[in-house]
Backbone as a chain_set.jsonl record, in Angstrom:
{"seq": "MDMDQAAVFLAGSILTVMGFLVILGGVLIANNLVAKYWKSWGWQWMPSWTYETHRFMTREEAEKIAPHLKEEDDSRRSNQSQGKS", "coords": {"N": [[17.629, -10.227, 38.049], [16.125, -13.051, 39.066], [15.334, -16.583, 38.342], [12.722, -17.191, 38.853], [11.409, -14.776, 38.658], [11.862, -14.123, 36.072], [10.497, -16.407, 34.83], [7.915, -15.62, 35.533], [7.562, -13.215, 34.193], [7.966, -14.11, 31.564], [5.58, -15.775, 31.242], [3.701, -14.072, 31.949], [3.829, -12.223, 29.89], [3.334, -13.879, 27.715], [0.761, -14.545, 28.106], [-0.665, -12.128, 28.205], [-0.486, -11.224, 25.193], [-1.848, -13.365, 24.312], [-4.17, -12.809, 25.335], [-4.796, -10.221, 24.041], [-5.057, -11.177, 21.526], [-7.344, -12.72, 21.922], [-9.333, -10.69, 22.339], [-9.031, -9.397, 19.945], [-9.779, -11.101, 18.32], [-12.704, -11.461, 18.895], [-13.507, -9.021, 18.486], [-13.379, -8.884, 15.526], [-15.006, -10.987, 14.911], [-17.552, -10.178, 15.796], [-17.736, -7.75, 14.441], [-17.697, -8.87, 11.819], [-20.361, -9.977, 11.875], [-22.191, -7.941, 12.446], [-21.533, -6.508, 10.146], [-23.457, -6.648, 7.863], [-25.592, -4.85, 8.52], [-24.322, -2.565, 9.015], [-23.889, 0.95, 8.625], [-22.2, 3.4, 6.974], [-20.543, 6.156, 8.041], [-19.347, 7.91, 5.941], [-16.841, 8.87, 6.492], [-13.19, 8.577, 5.905], [-10.097, 6.261, 6.014], [-8.34, 6.716, 4.33], [-6.756, 9.304, 1.801], [-8.773, 10.605, -0.532], [-7.831, 10.441, -3.037], [-6.27, 7.998, -3.544], [-7.905, 6.266, -4.02], [-8.976, 6.683, -6.493], [-9.417, 5.432, -9.658], [-7.312, 4.422, -12.128], [-6.618, 5.374, -15.353], [-5.54, 3.863, -18.356], [-3.935, 4.056, -21.457], [-5.506, 3.426, -24.652], [-5.085, 1.262, -27.367], [-5.739, 2.418, -29.614], [-5.885, 5.276, -29.003], [-2.865, 5.313, -28.537], [-1.93, 5.023, -31.11], [-2.658, 7.443, -32.467], [-0.83, 9.186, -31.185], [1.762, 10.601, -32.362], [5.276, 9.473, -33.25], [7.957, 10.867, -31.326], [10.732, 10.85, -31.238], [13.721, 11.057, -33.176], [16.281, 9.911, -35.122], [18.504, 11.534, -35.521], [18.296, 13.233, -33.406], [18.93, 11.474, -31.215], [21.741, 11.131, -32.181], [22.665, 13.587, -31.852], [22.65, 13.852, -29.046], [24.399, 11.877, -28.139], [26.859, 12.836, -29.039], [27.01, 15.383, -27.662], [27.407, 14.016, -25.326], [30.196, 13.278, -25.409], [31.418, 15.565, -25.553], [31.324, 16.967, -27.903], [29.789, 19.316, -29.695]], "CA": [[16.53, -10.838, 37.943], [16.431, -14.5, 39.243], [14.7, -17.529, 37.487], [11.309, -17.113, 39.411], [10.926, -13.453, 38.257], [12.093, -14.489, 34.961], [9.372, -17.181, 34.289], [6.736, -15.063, 35.826], [7.71, -12.105, 33.208], [7.668, -14.592, 30.46], [4.263, -16.343, 31.494], [2.792, -12.795, 31.999], [3.941, -11.604, 28.315], [2.624, -14.512, 26.706], [-0.862, -14.444, 28.48], [-1.083, -10.692, 27.662], [-0.536, -11.31, 24.144], [-3.016, -14.153, 23.953], [-5.554, -11.907, 25.762], [-5.097, -9.35, 22.951], [-5.539, -12.031, 20.165], [-8.778, -13.082, 22.046], [-10.048, -9.735, 22.227], [-9.144, -8.88, 18.472], [-10.75, -12.215, 17.264], [-13.82, -11.111, 19.089], [-13.803, -7.712, 17.435], [-13.519, -9.438, 14.099], [-16.244, -11.664, 14.973], [-18.545, -9.235, 16.025], [-17.73, -6.853, 13.096], [-18.435, -9.595, 10.637], [-21.802, -10.276, 12.455], [-23.057, -6.687, 12.166], [-21.233, -5.831, 8.933], [-24.509, -6.594, 6.845], [-26.421, -4.078, 8.62], [-23.512, -1.317, 9.394], [-24.183, 2.079, 7.561], [-21.088, 3.914, 6.872], [-20.623, 7.63, 8.183], [-18.651, 8.618, 5.13], [-15.425, 9.139, 6.658], [-12.283, 7.494, 5.271], [-8.926, 6.611, 6.585], [-7.2, 7.108, 3.385], [-7.389, 10.478, 1.362], [-9.743, 10.131, -1.71], [-7.144, 10.428, -4.539], [-6.104, 6.784, -3.19], [-9.361, 5.391, -4.277], [-9.45, 6.91, -7.836], [-9.242, 4.565, -10.596], [-6.401, 4.912, -12.963], [-7.167, 5.003, -16.77], [-4.511, 3.497, -19.172], [-4.185, 4.607, -22.948], [-5.906, 2.366, -25.35], [-4.174, 0.984, -28.292], [-6.233, 3.646, -30.752], [-4.69, 6.385, -28.552], [-1.218, 5.358, -28.696], [-1.471, 5.011, -32.56], [-2.718, 8.675, -32.612], [0.12, 9.911, -30.884], [3.033, 10.647, -33.527], [6.516, 9.406, -32.36], [8.776, 12.151, -31.189], [12.181, 10.642, -31.332], [14.327, 11.02, -34.247], [17.711, 9.335, -35.293], [19.386, 12.827, -35.731], [18.196, 13.732, -31.939], [19.869, 10.639, -30.747], [23.223, 11.256, -32.503], [23.228, 14.93, -30.972], [22.948, 13.584, -27.705], [25.599, 11.116, -28.075], [27.69, 13.988, -29.474], [27.122, 16.214, -26.624], [27.921, 13.593, -23.975], [31.554, 12.997, -25.748], [31.957, 16.903, -25.392], [31.416, 17.752, -28.958], [28.657, 19.937, -30.01]], "C": [[16.968, -12.583, 38.036], [15.528, -15.378, 38.194], [13.249, -17.502, 37.695], [10.695, -15.963, 38.487], [10.68, -13.615, 36.738], [10.967, -15.308, 33.817], [8.24, -16.654, 34.58], [6.645, -13.982, 34.712], [7.227, -12.972, 31.974], [5.982, -15.025, 30.134], [3.332, -14.85, 31.269], [2.804, -12.398, 30.527], [3.149, -12.5, 27.57], [0.812, -14.621, 26.848], [-1.177, -13.09, 28.006], [-1.481, -10.708, 26.241], [-1.533, -12.106, 23.517], [-4.289, -13.645, 24.286], [-5.832, -10.889, 24.585], [-5.599, -10.062, 21.835], [-6.955, -12.255, 20.54], [-9.447, -12.023, 21.894], [-10.072, -9.112, 20.499], [-9.994, -9.834, 17.674], [-12.143, -11.895, 17.539], [-14.377, -10.049, 18.576], [-14.082, -8.039, 16.182], [-14.839, -9.974, 14.079], [-17.438, -10.934, 14.752], [-18.675, -8.201, 14.79], [-18.304, -7.669, 11.84], [-19.892, -9.917, 10.757], [-22.656, -9.259, 11.914], [-22.643, -5.941, 10.836], [-22.612, -5.564, 7.632], [-25.368, -5.412, 7.248], [-25.567, -2.616, 9.311], [-23.954, -0.258, 8.002], [-22.745, 2.994, 7.871], [-21.13, 5.55, 7.195], [-19.988, 8.289, 7.069], [-17.509, 8.979, 5.218], [-14.388, 8.145, 6.27], [-10.908, 7.634, 5.799], [-7.882, 6.995, 5.731], [-7.615, 8.437, 2.668], [-8.12, 10.134, 0.095], [-9.09, 9.976, -2.871], [-6.694, 8.855, -4.398], [-6.808, 5.718, -3.709], [-9.579, 5.744, -5.843], [-8.775, 5.788, -8.628], [-8.179, 5.115, -11.687], [-6.8, 4.572, -14.454], [-5.689, 4.759, -17.662], [-4.895, 3.915, -20.702], [-4.484, 3.401, -23.671], [-4.844, 2.455, -26.64], [-4.473, 2.131, -29.621], [-5.512, 5.092, -30.306], [-3.536, 6.569, -28.651], [-1.12, 5.731, -30.045], [-1.787, 6.434, -32.884], [-1.67, 9.675, -32.232], [1.523, 9.677, -31.915], [4.433, 10.44, -32.734], [7.273, 10.569, -32.516], [10.245, 11.94, -31.325], [12.729, 10.452, -32.584], [15.79, 10.381, -34.329], [18.663, 10.328, -35.049], [19.3, 13.281, -34.141], [19.021, 12.701, -31.008], [21.182, 10.843, -31.03], [23.807, 12.576, -32.036], [23.331, 14.568, -29.909], [24.166, 12.904, -27.332], [27.064, 12.043, -28.316], [28.075, 14.928, -28.304], [27.662, 15.515, -25.347], [29.478, 13.133, -24.307], [32.09, 14.431, -25.697], [32.184, 17.535, -26.74], [30.008, 18.257, -29.028], [28.098, 20.421, -31.348]], "O": [[17.797, -13.191, 37.36], [15.039, -14.786, 37.232], [12.528, -17.783, 36.738], [9.73, -16.125, 37.74], [9.612, -13.341, 36.191], [10.68, -15.068, 32.644], [7.302, -17.119, 33.932], [5.506, -13.848, 34.262], [6.201, -12.635, 31.384], [5.326, -14.719, 29.139], [2.411, -14.728, 30.462], [1.712, -12.253, 29.977], [2.303, -12.046, 26.8], [-0.059, -14.732, 25.984], [-2.168, -13.046, 27.276], [-2.602, -10.308, 25.927], [-2.066, -11.791, 22.453], [-5.33, -13.935, 23.697], [-6.986, -10.727, 24.189], [-6.539, -9.596, 21.192], [-7.816, -12.05, 19.684], [-10.429, -12.232, 21.183], [-11.015, -8.498, 20.0], [-10.7, -9.569, 16.7], [-12.914, -11.989, 16.584], [-15.556, -10.014, 18.223], [-15.054, -7.499, 15.654], [-15.72, -9.52, 13.349], [-18.184, -11.017, 13.777], [-19.771, -7.95, 14.289], [-19.15, -7.251, 11.05], [-20.567, -10.109, 9.746], [-23.599, -9.46, 11.149], [-23.252, -4.945, 10.446], [-22.708, -4.654, 6.808], [-25.948, -4.881, 6.301], [-26.154, -1.775, 9.992], [-24.229, -0.56, 6.841], [-22.358, 3.177, 9.025], [-21.869, 6.193, 6.451], [-20.063, 9.51, 7.206], [-16.941, 9.431, 4.224], [-14.664, 6.946, 6.296], [-10.437, 8.743, 6.051], [-6.803, 7.468, 6.087], [-8.781, 8.786, 2.854], [-7.845, 8.986, -0.252], [-9.669, 9.396, -3.789], [-6.815, 8.347, -5.512], [-6.444, 4.549, -3.829], [-10.395, 5.043, -6.441], [-7.704, 5.294, -8.275], [-8.29, 6.284, -12.057], [-7.301, 3.471, -14.684], [-4.794, 5.593, -17.523], [-6.066, 4.072, -21.05], [-3.848, 2.376, -23.423], [-4.045, 3.359, -26.881], [-3.617, 2.561, -30.394], [-4.808, 5.812, -31.013], [-3.014, 7.67, -28.825], [-0.358, 6.651, -30.341], [-1.044, 6.802, -33.794], [-1.565, 10.777, -32.771], [2.11, 8.607, -32.072], [4.704, 11.114, -31.74], [7.317, 11.223, -33.557], [10.953, 12.926, -31.532], [12.172, 9.562, -33.226], [16.418, 10.471, -33.274], [19.654, 10.037, -34.379], [20.351, 13.704, -33.66], [19.728, 13.149, -30.105], [21.928, 10.736, -30.056], [25.006, 12.779, -31.844], [24.398, 14.976, -29.451], [24.876, 13.25, -26.387], [28.136, 11.819, -27.753], [29.242, 15.204, -28.024], [28.237, 16.136, -24.453], [30.032, 12.568, -23.364], [33.313, 14.513, -25.806], [33.004, 18.442, -26.885], [29.109, 17.646, -28.45], [27.004, 20.982, -31.394]]}, "num_chains": 1, "name": "protein.A"}
C-alpha cells in the first residue's frame, strides 16, 4: 500500500464515521421531536424481571428477626477447622 492509497483509505474511514454520526444525530433529533406523540407497542428490550423494584427490609422487620448466631456455634466451627470435633 503506497501513500496515496493509505491517504484515501484514512479519509474514507473518517468520512464514513462522520456520516454515521450525522445519521445517528438526525435519528436522535427526530426521536426527541416525536417522543411526545409516540405510543408504545408494549414490547421491551429487557426481560420484565429487570424492571421490578427491590424491596428492602425495614428497621421494624429487622428487629422482629431473632439473632441466630451464638457464641457456642462459632467455637464449634473454629474447633472443626483445627481438626477437633
